[in-house]
Phi, psi and omega in degrees: 000134181275159178293131176249125180276128179270346177216077183298138182243349180229162181299318177300324179289318177298318178303317181296317178300311181297322175297316179297320175299314179302314180299317178298313181292320178298318179299315182297321181269005173091014178237137181247118182243134176230174182225145176209170179259127186284131177283340176204173179298130179235128179274151174306132179095356179271150182270139186237158175224172179248106177284177188297339177292341177093356176273189173251150182211169183287129175284157183206124181284003183282349179216151178296319184298324181263351187270000179273080182293146177240347180176184177237127181303132179273343187209165172291137183233119176287153178303123177090353180265162175268142181204168183259145171224152181262124179265336180202121182136187185273134171238129179250133176215112181296345176279352179279158170225067182283159175264110182309131179092341180286144174278139178242142180239160176290135182286147176260356180244337181236103185306131180089345188272157174247149182224160178274350178233132179295147177284129179232032183267349182235069184304135179098333179241340182277160175239156170254116183236108174284143184247326183161193179225151185278129174271331178204186181292339179238006182235131176239129173273109185275128172211115184248100179278173178301147180288155172253134177286135179274000000 
């Protein structure tokens, strides 16, 4: 558990208090937001996982190790920078052209991408990782269950 300042005196302390409040409100309203440091540049809307180094990186369904998605980036995150991802809840990305009502899966060929059909090209090492379903052409409701090995 991280330290919570009850009387923040610096901007970093105030930022930490505001992040904690934001997470509490997010949990209350049904959206789960987390934060991580990017191992490489990550674009808003890309699916991420947490490798053994503990940072966040682009998820990929072609292997079990990279197929355990934890969320979808809410914003562009530069390599080495900290950024937010949604593990459960709505993400909006004006660059998407989703099919409303369709279920989306983690791509096995393009790291971080979502597709409407799970990748089954690498039998024995690939995973089927559902990411969520489209609410509209630009909104995805993220809900990530444990992956299934193909």
